[in-house]
Structures are given as structure tokens and as C-alpha cells.
PDB file of the backbone (N, CA, C, O) and the ligand in Angstrom, with CONECT records:
HET     ZN  A 101       1
ATOM      1  N   MET A   1     -47.994  35.053   1.415  1.00  0.00           N
ATOM      2  CA  MET A   1     -48.978  34.361   0.565  1.00  0.00           C
ATOM      3  C   MET A   1     -48.997  35.009  -0.805  1.00  0.00           C
ATOM      4  O   MET A   1     -48.682  36.189  -0.956  1.00  0.00           O
ATOM      5  N   ASN A   2     -49.376  34.208  -1.814  1.00  0.00           N
ATOM      6  CA  ASN A   2     -49.434  34.712  -3.177  1.00  0.00           C
ATOM      7  C   ASN A   2     -50.310  33.772  -3.984  1.00  0.00           C
ATOM      8  O   ASN A   2     -50.523  32.619  -3.608  1.00  0.00           O
ATOM      9  N   LEU A   3     -50.810  34.277  -5.090  1.00  0.00           N
ATOM     10  CA  LEU A   3     -51.631  33.430  -5.955  1.00  0.00           C
ATOM     11  C   LEU A   3     -51.695  34.029  -7.350  1.00  0.00           C
ATOM     12  O   LEU A   3     -51.321  35.180  -7.574  1.00  0.00           O
ATOM     13  N   VAL A   4     -52.176  33.221  -8.272  1.00  0.00           N
ATOM     14  CA  VAL A   4     -52.433  33.680  -9.638  1.00  0.00           C
ATOM     15  C   VAL A   4     -53.941  33.667  -9.829  1.00  0.00           C
ATOM     16  O   VAL A   4     -54.585  32.632  -9.656  1.00  0.00           O
ATOM     17  N   LEU A   5     -54.499  34.805 -10.182  1.00  0.00           N
ATOM     18  CA  LEU A   5     -55.933  34.920 -10.408  1.00  0.00           C
ATOM     19  C   LEU A   5     -56.229  34.618 -11.871  1.00  0.00           C
ATOM     20  O   LEU A   5     -55.605  35.192 -12.764  1.00  0.00           O
ATOM     21  N   VAL A   6     -57.173  33.724 -12.118  1.00  0.00           N
ATOM     22  CA  VAL A   6     -57.576  33.422 -13.496  1.00  0.00           C
ATOM     23  C   VAL A   6     -59.092  33.537 -13.611  1.00  0.00           C
ATOM     24  O   VAL A   6     -59.815  33.450 -12.618  1.00  0.00           O
ATOM     25  N   CYS A   7     -59.554  33.732 -14.836  1.00  0.00           N
ATOM     26  CA  CYS A   7     -60.984  33.874 -15.061  1.00  0.00           C
ATOM     27  C   CYS A   7     -61.644  32.501 -15.153  1.00  0.00           C
ATOM     28  O   CYS A   7     -60.971  31.486 -15.331  1.00  0.00           O
ATOM     29  N   GLY A   8     -62.963  32.488 -15.029  1.00  0.00           N
ATOM     30  CA  GLY A   8     -63.739  31.279 -15.277  1.00  0.00           C
ATOM     31  C   GLY A   8     -63.990  30.452 -14.040  1.00  0.00           C
ATOM     32  O   GLY A   8     -63.732  30.872 -12.912  1.00  0.00           O
ATOM     33  N   SER A   9     -64.505  29.249 -14.290  1.00  0.00           N
ATOM     34  CA  SER A   9     -64.796  28.280 -13.232  1.00  0.00           C
ATOM     35  C   SER A   9     -63.978  27.027 -13.527  1.00  0.00           C
ATOM     36  O   SER A   9     -63.109  27.041 -14.399  1.00  0.00           O
ATOM     37  N   GLY A  10     -64.250  25.958 -12.810  1.00  0.00           N
ATOM     38  CA  GLY A  10     -63.529  24.708 -13.057  1.00  0.00           C
ATOM     39  C   GLY A  10     -63.766  24.138 -14.442  1.00  0.00           C
ATOM     40  O   GLY A  10     -63.042  23.243 -14.878  1.00  0.00           O
ATOM     41  N   THR A  11     -64.786  24.653 -15.146  1.00  0.00           N
ATOM     42  CA  THR A  11     -65.092  24.133 -16.479  1.00  0.00           C
ATOM     43  C   THR A  11     -65.136  25.223 -17.548  1.00  0.00           C
ATOM     44  O   THR A  11     -65.359  24.918 -18.720  1.00  0.00           O
ATOM     45  N   THR A  12     -64.933  26.474 -17.176  1.00  0.00           N
ATOM     46  CA  THR A  12     -64.984  27.558 -18.164  1.00  0.00           C
ATOM     47  C   THR A  12     -63.770  28.463 -18.014  1.00  0.00           C
ATOM     48  O   THR A  12     -63.092  28.451 -16.986  1.00  0.00           O
ATOM     49  N   GLY A  13     -63.506  29.244 -19.048  1.00  0.00           N
ATOM     50  CA  GLY A  13     -62.433  30.241 -19.002  1.00  0.00           C
ATOM     51  C   GLY A  13     -61.073  29.619 -18.773  1.00  0.00           C
ATOM     52  O   GLY A  13     -60.864  28.432 -19.020  1.00  0.00           O
ATOM     53  N   CYS A  14     -60.150  30.441 -18.297  1.00  0.00           N
ATOM     54  CA  CYS A  14     -58.787  29.964 -18.070  1.00  0.00           C
ATOM     55  C   CYS A  14     -58.743  28.890 -16.981  1.00  0.00           C
ATOM     56  O   CYS A  14     -57.972  27.937 -17.091  1.00  0.00           O
ATOM     57  N   HIS A  15     -59.547  29.029 -15.947  1.00  0.00           N
ATOM     58  CA  HIS A  15     -59.596  28.001 -14.903  1.00  0.00           C
ATOM     59  C   HIS A  15     -60.014  26.661 -15.507  1.00  0.00           C
ATOM     60  O   HIS A  15     -59.433  25.625 -15.184  1.00  0.00           O
ATOM     61  N   GLY A  16     -61.013  26.680 -16.375  1.00  0.00           N
ATOM     62  CA  GLY A  16     -61.449  25.451 -17.034  1.00  0.00           C
ATOM     63  C   GLY A  16     -60.370  24.859 -17.924  1.00  0.00           C
ATOM     64  O   GLY A  16     -60.205  23.640 -17.972  1.00  0.00           O
ATOM     65  N   ARG A  17     -59.633  25.711 -18.629  1.00  0.00           N
ATOM     66  CA  ARG A  17     -58.549  25.217 -19.481  1.00  0.00           C
ATOM     67  C   ARG A  17     -57.467  24.552 -18.638  1.00  0.00           C
ATOM     68  O   ARG A  17     -56.920  23.520 -19.027  1.00  0.00           O
ATOM     69  N   ILE A  18     -57.158  25.137 -17.492  1.00  0.00           N
ATOM     70  CA  ILE A  18     -56.158  24.556 -16.592  1.00  0.00           C
ATOM     71  C   ILE A  18     -56.620  23.201 -16.089  1.00  0.00           C
ATOM     72  O   ILE A  18     -55.864  22.229 -16.122  1.00  0.00           O
ATOM     73  N   GLU A  19     -57.869  23.133 -15.618  1.00  0.00           N
ATOM     74  CA  GLU A  19     -58.370  21.857 -15.078  1.00  0.00           C
ATOM     75  C   GLU A  19     -58.502  20.789 -16.161  1.00  0.00           C
ATOM     76  O   GLU A  19     -58.349  19.599 -15.886  1.00  0.00           O
ATOM     77  N   GLY A  20     -58.785  21.218 -17.393  1.00  0.00           N
ATOM     78  CA  GLY A  20     -58.978  20.267 -18.480  1.00  0.00           C
ATOM     79  C   GLY A  20     -57.693  19.858 -19.176  1.00  0.00           C
ATOM     80  O   GLY A  20     -57.693  18.938 -19.994  1.00  0.00           O
ATOM     81  N   ASN A  21     -56.595  20.536 -18.858  1.00  0.00           N
ATOM     82  CA  ASN A  21     -55.299  20.261 -19.511  1.00  0.00           C
ATOM     83  C   ASN A  21     -54.213  20.298 -18.443  1.00  0.00           C
ATOM     84  O   ASN A  21     -53.342  21.167 -18.462  1.00  0.00           O
ATOM     85  N   ARG A  22     -54.272  19.363 -17.525  1.00  0.00           N
ATOM     86  CA  ARG A  22     -53.442  19.470 -16.321  1.00  0.00           C
ATOM     87  C   ARG A  22     -51.948  19.345 -16.619  1.00  0.00           C
ATOM     88  O   ARG A  22     -51.140  20.020 -15.981  1.00  0.00           O
ATOM     89  N   ALA A  23     -51.567  18.498 -17.572  1.00  0.00           N
ATOM     90  CA  ALA A  23     -50.138  18.372 -17.899  1.00  0.00           C
ATOM     91  C   ALA A  23     -49.625  19.683 -18.500  1.00  0.00           C
ATOM     92  O   ALA A  23     -48.541  20.150 -18.151  1.00  0.00           O
ATOM     93  N   TRP A  24     -50.401  20.262 -19.392  1.00  0.00           N
ATOM     94  CA  TRP A  24     -50.044  21.564 -19.972  1.00  0.00           C
ATOM     95  C   TRP A  24     -49.947  22.610 -18.878  1.00  0.00           C
ATOM     96  O   TRP A  24     -49.004  23.401 -18.855  1.00  0.00           O
ATOM     97  N   ALA A  25     -50.917  22.621 -17.971  1.00  0.00           N
ATOM     98  CA  ALA A  25     -50.940  23.623 -16.906  1.00  0.00           C
ATOM     99  C   ALA A  25     -49.737  23.454 -15.974  1.00  0.00           C
ATOM    100  O   ALA A  25     -49.156  24.442 -15.526  1.00  0.00           O
ATOM    101  N   GLU A  26     -49.364  22.211 -15.684  1.00  0.00           N
ATOM    102  CA  GLU A  26     -48.188  21.994 -14.835  1.00  0.00           C
ATOM    103  C   GLU A  26     -46.920  22.481 -15.523  1.00  0.00           C
ATOM    104  O   GLU A  26     -46.024  23.011 -14.866  1.00  0.00           O
ATOM    105  N   SER A  27     -46.837  22.305 -16.850  1.00  0.00           N
ATOM    106  CA  SER A  27     -45.624  22.701 -17.571  1.00  0.00           C
ATOM    107  C   SER A  27     -45.431  24.207 -17.547  1.00  0.00           C
ATOM    108  O   SER A  27     -44.312  24.689 -17.724  1.00  0.00           O
ATOM    109  N   LEU A  28     -46.499  24.954 -17.331  1.00  0.00           N
ATOM    110  CA  LEU A  28     -46.416  26.416 -17.308  1.00  0.00           C
ATOM    111  C   LEU A  28     -46.520  26.980 -15.893  1.00  0.00           C
ATOM    112  O   LEU A  28     -46.549  28.197 -15.711  1.00  0.00           O
ATOM    113  N   GLY A  29     -46.575  26.102 -14.891  1.00  0.00           N
ATOM    114  CA  GLY A  29     -46.608  26.561 -13.509  1.00  0.00           C
ATOM    115  C   GLY A  29     -47.983  26.966 -13.012  1.00  0.00           C
ATOM    116  O   GLY A  29     -48.100  27.565 -11.943  1.00  0.00           O
ATOM    117  N   TYR A  30     -49.035  26.650 -13.773  1.00  0.00           N
ATOM    118  CA  TYR A  30     -50.387  27.038 -13.355  1.00  0.00           C
ATOM    119  C   TYR A  30     -50.981  26.037 -12.380  1.00  0.00           C
ATOM    120  O   TYR A  30     -51.930  26.349 -11.661  1.00  0.00           O
ATOM    121  N   LEU A  31     -50.426  24.843 -12.358  1.00  0.00           N
ATOM    122  CA  LEU A  31     -50.804  23.817 -11.382  1.00  0.00           C
ATOM    123  C   LEU A  31     -49.530  23.318 -10.724  1.00  0.00           C
ATOM    124  O   LEU A  31     -48.514  23.134 -11.394  1.00  0.00           O
ATOM    125  N   VAL A  32     -49.576  23.100  -9.432  1.00  0.00           N
ATOM    126  CA  VAL A  32     -48.429  22.565  -8.700  1.00  0.00           C
ATOM    127  C   VAL A  32     -48.885  21.316  -7.970  1.00  0.00           C
ATOM    128  O   VAL A  32     -49.823  21.359  -7.174  1.00  0.00           O
ATOM    129  N   ARG A  33     -48.222  20.210  -8.243  1.00  0.00           N
ATOM    130  CA  ARG A  33     -48.571  18.963  -7.557  1.00  0.00           C
ATOM    131  C   ARG A  33     -48.268  19.076  -6.080  1.00  0.00           C
ATOM    132  O   ARG A  33     -47.219  19.583  -5.684  1.00  0.00           O
ATOM    133  N   ARG A  34     -49.186  18.605  -5.278  1.00  0.00           N
ATOM    134  CA  ARG A  34     -48.990  18.627  -3.840  1.00  0.00           C
ATOM    135  C   ARG A  34     -47.759  17.798  -3.486  1.00  0.00           C
ATOM    136  O   ARG A  34     -47.617  16.662  -3.940  1.00  0.00           O
ATOM    137  N   GLY A  35     -46.874  18.368  -2.680  1.00  0.00           N
ATOM    138  CA  GLY A  35     -45.716  17.625  -2.206  1.00  0.00           C
ATOM    139  C   GLY A  35     -44.513  17.665  -3.127  1.00  0.00           C
ATOM    140  O   GLY A  35     -43.427  17.247  -2.726  1.00  0.00           O
ATOM    141  N   VAL A  36     -44.670  18.154  -4.347  1.00  0.00           N
ATOM    142  CA  VAL A  36     -43.543  18.183  -5.284  1.00  0.00           C
ATOM    143  C   VAL A  36     -42.596  19.328  -4.946  1.00  0.00           C
ATOM    144  O   VAL A  36     -41.379  19.145  -4.924  1.00  0.00           O
ATOM    145  N   ALA A  37     -43.146  20.489  -4.687  1.00  0.00           N
ATOM    146  CA  ALA A  37     -42.313  21.654  -4.404  1.00  0.00           C
ATOM    147  C   ALA A  37     -43.168  22.710  -3.744  1.00  0.00           C
ATOM    148  O   ALA A  37     -44.393  22.682  -3.862  1.00  0.00           O
ATOM    149  N   GLY A  38     -42.548  23.629  -3.059  1.00  0.00           N
ATOM    150  CA  GLY A  38     -43.275  24.779  -2.562  1.00  0.00           C
ATOM    151  C   GLY A  38     -43.696  25.625  -3.740  1.00  0.00           C
ATOM    152  O   GLY A  38     -42.919  25.801  -4.678  1.00  0.00           O
ATOM    153  N   PRO A  39     -44.916  26.159  -3.718  1.00  0.00           N
ATOM    154  CA  PRO A  39     -45.374  26.960  -4.853  1.00  0.00           C
ATOM    155  C   PRO A  39     -44.431  28.109  -5.186  1.00  0.00           C
ATOM    156  O   PRO A  39     -44.334  28.509  -6.346  1.00  0.00           O
ATOM    157  N   GLY A  40     -43.737  28.643  -4.191  1.00  0.00           N
ATOM    158  CA  GLY A  40     -42.819  29.751  -4.438  1.00  0.00           C
ATOM    159  C   GLY A  40     -41.585  29.350  -5.222  1.00  0.00           C
ATOM    160  O   GLY A  40     -40.839  30.207  -5.695  1.00  0.00           O
ATOM    161  N   GLU A  41     -41.366  28.045  -5.361  1.00  0.00           N
ATOM    162  CA  GLU A  41     -40.201  27.553  -6.102  1.00  0.00           C
ATOM    163  C   GLU A  41     -40.540  27.245  -7.555  1.00  0.00           C
ATOM    164  O   GLU A  41     -39.648  26.917  -8.338  1.00  0.00           O
ATOM    165  N   VAL A  42     -41.802  27.344  -7.924  1.00  0.00           N
ATOM    166  CA  VAL A  42     -42.232  26.922  -9.257  1.00  0.00           C
ATOM    167  C   VAL A  42     -42.376  28.134 -10.173  1.00  0.00           C
ATOM    168  O   VAL A  42     -43.207  29.003  -9.909  1.00  0.00           O
ATOM    169  N   PRO A  43     -41.582  28.212 -11.249  1.00  0.00           N
ATOM    170  CA  PRO A  43     -41.740  29.307 -12.210  1.00  0.00           C
ATOM    171  C   PRO A  43     -43.119  29.267 -12.874  1.00  0.00           C
ATOM    172  O   PRO A  43     -43.648  28.197 -13.175  1.00  0.00           O
ATOM    173  N   VAL A  44     -43.678  30.431 -13.089  1.00  0.00           N
ATOM    174  CA  VAL A  44     -44.986  30.567 -13.732  1.00  0.00           C
ATOM    175  C   VAL A  44     -44.802  31.349 -15.034  1.00  0.00           C
ATOM    176  O   VAL A  44     -44.164  32.401 -15.054  1.00  0.00           O
ATOM    177  N   TRP A  45     -45.369  30.820 -16.114  1.00  0.00           N
ATOM    178  CA  TRP A  45     -45.295  31.520 -17.390  1.00  0.00           C
ATOM    179  C   TRP A  45     -46.356  32.613 -17.428  1.00  0.00           C
ATOM    180  O   TRP A  45     -47.543  32.344 -17.247  1.00  0.00           O
ATOM    181  N   VAL A  46     -45.915  33.857 -17.668  1.00  0.00           N
ATOM    182  CA  VAL A  46     -46.830  34.987 -17.791  1.00  0.00           C
ATOM    183  C   VAL A  46     -46.777  35.448 -19.243  1.00  0.00           C
ATOM    184  O   VAL A  46     -45.737  35.903 -19.719  1.00  0.00           O
ATOM    185  N   ALA A  47     -47.900  35.330 -19.943  1.00  0.00           N
ATOM    186  CA  ALA A  47     -47.951  35.663 -21.371  1.00  0.00           C
ATOM    187  C   ALA A  47     -47.500  37.096 -21.596  1.00  0.00           C
ATOM    188  O   ALA A  47     -47.944  38.016 -20.909  1.00  0.00           O
ATOM    189  N   GLY A  48     -46.618  37.273 -22.561  1.00  0.00           N
ATOM    190  CA  GLY A  48     -46.138  38.597 -22.907  1.00  0.00           C
ATOM    191  C   GLY A  48     -45.074  39.139 -21.977  1.00  0.00           C
ATOM    192  O   GLY A  48     -44.545  40.227 -22.205  1.00  0.00           O
ATOM    193  N   VAL A  49     -44.758  38.395 -20.934  1.00  0.00           N
ATOM    194  CA  VAL A  49     -43.810  38.857 -19.913  1.00  0.00           C
ATOM    195  C   VAL A  49     -42.650  37.876 -19.769  1.00  0.00           C
ATOM    196  O   VAL A  49     -41.487  38.276 -19.804  1.00  0.00           O
ATOM    197  N   GLY A  50     -42.968  36.599 -19.610  1.00  0.00           N
ATOM    198  CA  GLY A  50     -41.939  35.578 -19.450  1.00  0.00           C
ATOM    199  C   GLY A  50     -42.108  34.819 -18.148  1.00  0.00           C
ATOM    200  O   GLY A  50     -43.165  34.865 -17.519  1.00  0.00           O
ATOM    201  N   TRP A  51     -41.044  34.115 -17.748  1.00  0.00           N
ATOM    202  CA  TRP A  51     -41.084  33.297 -16.536  1.00  0.00           C
ATOM    203  C   TRP A  51     -40.943  34.182 -15.310  1.00  0.00           C
ATOM    204  O   TRP A  51     -40.087  35.064 -15.250  1.00  0.00           O
ATOM    205  N   ARG A  52     -41.804  33.926 -14.336  1.00  0.00           N
ATOM    206  CA  ARG A  52     -41.799  34.700 -13.102  1.00  0.00           C
ATOM    207  C   ARG A  52     -41.988  33.761 -11.917  1.00  0.00           C
ATOM    208  O   ARG A  52     -42.617  32.708 -12.024  1.00  0.00           O
ATOM    209  N   ARG A  53     -41.424  34.175 -10.781  1.00  0.00           N
ATOM    210  CA  ARG A  53     -41.609  33.454  -9.526  1.00  0.00           C
ATOM    211  C   ARG A  53     -42.467  34.335  -8.630  1.00  0.00           C
ATOM    212  O   ARG A  53     -42.263  35.547  -8.558  1.00  0.00           O
ATOM    213  N   LEU A  54     -43.432  33.718  -7.945  1.00  0.00           N
ATOM    214  CA  LEU A  54     -44.285  34.448  -7.014  1.00  0.00           C
ATOM    215  C   LEU A  54     -43.559  34.538  -5.674  1.00  0.00           C
ATOM    216  O   LEU A  54     -43.126  33.521  -5.132  1.00  0.00           O
ATOM    217  N   THR A  55     -43.427  35.734  -5.149  1.00  0.00           N
ATOM    218  CA  THR A  55     -42.707  35.898  -3.891  1.00  0.00           C
ATOM    219  C   THR A  55     -43.688  35.839  -2.714  1.00  0.00           C
ATOM    220  O   THR A  55     -44.888  36.061  -2.876  1.00  0.00           O
ATOM    221  N   ALA A  56     -43.156  35.537  -1.539  1.00  0.00           N
ATOM    222  CA  ALA A  56     -43.998  35.348  -0.353  1.00  0.00           C
ATOM    223  C   ALA A  56     -44.718  36.625   0.064  1.00  0.00           C
ATOM    224  O   ALA A  56     -45.735  36.562   0.756  1.00  0.00           O
ATOM    225  N   ASP A  57     -44.201  37.790  -0.352  1.00  0.00           N
ATOM    226  CA  ASP A  57     -44.833  39.053   0.040  1.00  0.00           C
ATOM    227  C   ASP A  57     -45.834  39.550  -1.000  1.00  0.00           C
ATOM    228  O   ASP A  57     -46.250  40.708  -0.957  1.00  0.00           O
ATOM    229  N   GLY A  58     -46.222  38.681  -1.933  1.00  0.00           N
ATOM    230  CA  GLY A  58     -47.256  39.043  -2.896  1.00  0.00           C
ATOM    231  C   GLY A  58     -46.742  39.624  -4.193  1.00  0.00           C
ATOM    232  O   GLY A  58     -47.531  40.046  -5.038  1.00  0.00           O
ATOM    233  N   GLY A  59     -45.431  39.652  -4.366  1.00  0.00           N
ATOM    234  CA  GLY A  59     -44.868  40.200  -5.593  1.00  0.00           C
ATOM    235  C   GLY A  59     -44.501  39.120  -6.593  1.00  0.00           C
ATOM    236  O   GLY A  59     -44.776  37.938  -6.392  1.00  0.00           O
ATOM    237  N   VAL A  60     -43.871  39.557  -7.676  1.00  0.00           N
ATOM    238  CA  VAL A  60     -43.336  38.644  -8.677  1.00  0.00           C
ATOM    239  C   VAL A  60     -41.928  39.093  -9.016  1.00  0.00           C
ATOM    240  O   VAL A  60     -41.596  40.274  -8.911  1.00  0.00           O
ATOM    241  N   GLU A  61     -41.107  38.140  -9.424  1.00  0.00           N
ATOM    242  CA  GLU A  61     -39.748  38.474  -9.840  1.00  0.00           C
ATOM    243  C   GLU A  61     -39.364  37.593 -11.015  1.00  0.00           C
ATOM    244  O   GLU A  61     -39.837  36.463 -11.135  1.00  0.00           O
ATOM    245  N   PRO A  62     -38.501  38.117 -11.885  1.00  0.00           N
ATOM    246  CA  PRO A  62     -38.032  37.303 -13.016  1.00  0.00           C
ATOM    247  C   PRO A  62     -37.306  36.063 -12.497  1.00  0.00           C
ATOM    248  O   PRO A  62     -36.689  36.093 -11.433  1.00  0.00           O
ATOM    249  N   CYS A  63     -37.388  34.982 -13.255  1.00  0.00           N
ATOM    250  CA  CYS A  63     -36.661  33.772 -12.857  1.00  0.00           C
ATOM    251  C   CYS A  63     -36.363  32.960 -14.109  1.00  0.00           C
ATOM    252  O   CYS A  63     -36.967  33.184 -15.158  1.00  0.00           O
ATOM    253  N   PRO A  64     -35.434  32.019 -13.999  1.00  0.00           N
ATOM    254  CA  PRO A  64     -35.145  31.138 -15.141  1.00  0.00           C
ATOM    255  C   PRO A  64     -36.315  30.199 -15.397  1.00  0.00           C
ATOM    256  O   PRO A  64     -37.123  29.958 -14.500  1.00  0.00           O
ATOM    257  N   PRO A  65     -36.414  29.670 -16.602  1.00  0.00           N
ATOM    258  CA  PRO A  65     -37.458  28.691 -16.894  1.00  0.00           C
ATOM    259  C   PRO A  65     -37.273  27.435 -16.060  1.00  0.00           C
ATOM    260  O   PRO A  65     -36.172  27.178 -15.573  1.00  0.00           O
ATOM    261  N   PRO A  66     -38.331  26.642 -15.885  1.00  0.00           N
ATOM    262  CA  PRO A  66     -38.193  25.399 -15.100  1.00  0.00           C
ATOM    263  C   PRO A  66     -37.204  24.464 -15.765  1.00  0.00           C
ATOM    264  O   PRO A  66     -37.075  24.448 -16.989  1.00  0.00           O
ATOM    265  N   SER A  67     -36.505  23.685 -14.951  1.00  0.00           N
ATOM    266  CA  SER A  67     -35.509  22.756 -15.502  1.00  0.00           C
ATOM    267  C   SER A  67     -36.140  21.393 -15.743  1.00  0.00           C
ATOM    268  O   SER A  67     -35.465  20.473 -16.205  1.00  0.00           O
TER     269      SER A  67
HETATM  270 ZN    ZN A 101     -59.025  33.919 -18.757  1.00  0.00          ZN2+
END
């Protein structure tokens, strides 16, 4: 299991920004459409770090940008 922790609620902070800008959030891997892909296959943009994939054991690893 793995997850990305963000601040705020559904209407405030980073969580609010994600919920209010879903296309933007999907483009950066912060939202994953149900049924599109396993979350572990979706690159996530980490500010100041780059594209990362969340591993099943709770880690992160570098990965190419989404295609
Ligand atoms: Zn935040």
C-alpha cells in the first residue's frame, strides 16, 4: 500500500486544489481515474524532485514522465 499525503480538506489546501482542478491533478498523478490504471503505474509529480512512482512497499522510485 502507498499514498500521497496532502494538506487541507476537500475544499481547502492542496486537497482542495486537487478536487477543484481535477484535470490538472490527473495530469500530475494526484488523481487516478478508477479503472484506468493501477495507482502504482501512474507517475506522480513531486515538486523540486521530479516524476516518481509509488511502490507497493511504501517507497518511491524515479520514473519517466507519463506518456
Ligand atoms: Zn498543501
